[in-house]
Every structure is written in structure tokens, then in C-alpha cells.
Residue, then its C-alpha position, 0 to 999 in steps of 0.5 A: c500500500w502507498e504510504p504518505g512517507d513514500a511520496l516521491k521527491c523530485s528536483d527543481k528540474q524535474y516533475q512528477y508523472k505517473g509515480r516517477c520523476c520526469n525531466r523538465c525541458r530546458p529554457g528555449e524548449k518545449l515538451v513533446s512526450e513525458c518519460n516512461k519506464t524506458e524513456v526520458s522526457v522528449c523536448i524540442h526547440c521553440e519554433s520561430g517567433h516563440y520563446q520559453q524562458s524557464w525549465t518547463k513541462e509545457k508543450h507549447c512555447a509562448p509567442h513574442d509580443i508584437c510592437e504595433e506601430n499604429t499603437g505608437l510602439i517600436v521594438k526595443t529588444q528583439g525576442n529570441a528562444t528564451h526571451n520575449t520581445v521588448c517594446q517601447c513607445q516612439a519618441g514623443m510618446h509614453c505608455s497609456d497604462i502600466s501594461c504599455q500596450t499602447c502609447v499616447e503623445n507627450q504633453p510638452c515639458q515646459p522650460g524648467s522641466g525635462f522629459m524623463a524616459a523612465k517615467a514614460m516607460d512606467g506609464m506615467s501620464s506626465p513624463c515631465e519632471p522639474c529640473a534638479e539643482g545643477t540642471f536646466s531646460n530652456v525649451s518647451s519639448k516632448t523629448e528634451p531632458c534637463h541638461p547639466w550646467t556648464s562646468c566653468e572650473e573644467k574650462g579654467l574659468m570662473v562663474k560670472v552668473k549662476g545657472t537656474n532651472t531655465s538657464d545655463v551658467i555663464c562663465a568668464e575669465s579670471g581677472r589675471r587671465s583677462s589682464l593678460s589677454v589685453l596686455i599680450p596683444i598690446t605688447a605685441a603691437v608695440v614691439t611690431c611698431l618698434v621693429g618697423v621704425c628700426i627697419y625704416c631708420l636703417v634703410h634711410t640712413g643707408e641711403g643718406q650715407g650712399h648719397s654723401k659718398q657719391c657727392l664726395e667722390a664727385g668732388k675729387p679732381g680727375e675722377n669726373p670725366d665731365t669736368q674739364q681740367p684747366m690748361e697750363v699756360d706757357e709764360n714765354a709763349l708769344p700771343v698769337q694774332e689772328t688775321l683774316l685771309r679771304g674771310q678765314p682766320v690765319a694765326q700770326e705771332h705777335g711782333k712778326e710782320s704779316r707776309i702774305s703775298e699779294q697774290e694771296m691777298l687778291 
């Protein structure tokens, strides 16, 4: 006779069938036939588009969820033999309820609040949330989250105007850096001017020296071919008197008679 103490104790991966422990099917499989005295349980893989995520004695795998575009859903994670397909709402929409079978359009989040994807996935009616300290949103949007303030310290700057939930921080250069940014261009301009003046003076000084040298060289006797040298006069030379012969001058020494033949004079 069967006694309560004689009850079978099967493991978690087995199940009791007709007084014996039969093996369950692995995740991704389904049962075809139970075990018997001579055979163990028979399992096969789930067909395409179906899944089984745990050890089971079920003879059917569950179908994947279908993300219907006309309900506002899109595929977030494609299903396989061991996991179901995961759907999510399209951008600018959120779940209509906790089951998230359909989606509805978001109401725009006003400046000072941002879109929270987690709240949209949880089926919240309003996926907007006020921007926390250190974040801001300056637009009205169905998809924009709150953005963190700019870090002036990371850029080597100082905070000029503190941020709010609707505006970013305004950074400015420190006093020392600002002074340097002014002094450096001024110094560069002064140096450039000084260099230009020096070059100008050197060029024109060189031209003046060259002109003076030419004048001095031109003033030296015997070096200018255009300058005629004075002729030496012989003190003992007699003056020469010119006489016209038939309208032509004839040189005659002073003190000598003119002996021109009469025939020549005729």
C-alpha cells in the first residue's frame, strides 16, 4: 500500500508523472512526450517567433509580443528562444497604462522641466519632471531632458552668473587671465611698431650715407670725366694774332710782320 512517507521527491528540474520523476525541458524548449519506464522526457526547440524562458513541462512555447506601430510602439529588444520581445513607445510618446500596450503623445515639458524616459516607460501620464539643482531646460519639448550646467572650473574659468532651472551658467575669465589677454596683444603691437621704425631708420640712413659718398667722390679732381681740367699756360709763349685771309682766320705771332703775298691777298 502507498504510504504518505513514500511520496516521491523530485528536483527543481524535474516533475512528477505517473509515480516517477520526469525531466523538465530546458529554457528555449518545449515538451513533446513525458518519460516512461524506458524513456526520458522528449523536448524540442521553440519554433520561430516563440520563446520559453524557464525549465518547463509545457508543450507549447509562448509567442513574442508584437510592437504595433499604429499603437505608437517600436521594438526595443528583439525576442529570441528564451526571451520575449521588448517594446517601447516612439519618441514623443509614453505608455497609456502600466501594461504599455499602447502609447499616447507627450504633453510638452515646459522650460524648467525635462522629459524623463523612465517615467514614460512606467506609464506615467506626465513624463515631465522639474529640473534638479545643477540642471536646466530652456525649451518647451516632448523629448528634451534637463541638461547639466556648464562646468566653468573644467574650462579654467570662473562663474560670472549662476545657472537656474531655465538657464545655463555663464562663465568668464579670471581677472589675471583677462589682464593678460589685453596686455599680450598690446605688447605685441608695440614691439611690431618698434621693429618697423628700426627697419625704416636703417634703410634711410643707408641711403643718406650712399648719397654723401657719391657727392664726395664727385668732388675729387680727375675722377669726373665731365669736368674739364684747366690748361697750363706757357709764360714765354708769344700771343698769337689772328688775321683774316679771304674771310678765314690765319694765326700770326705777335711782333712778326704779316707776309702774305699779294697774290694771296687778291
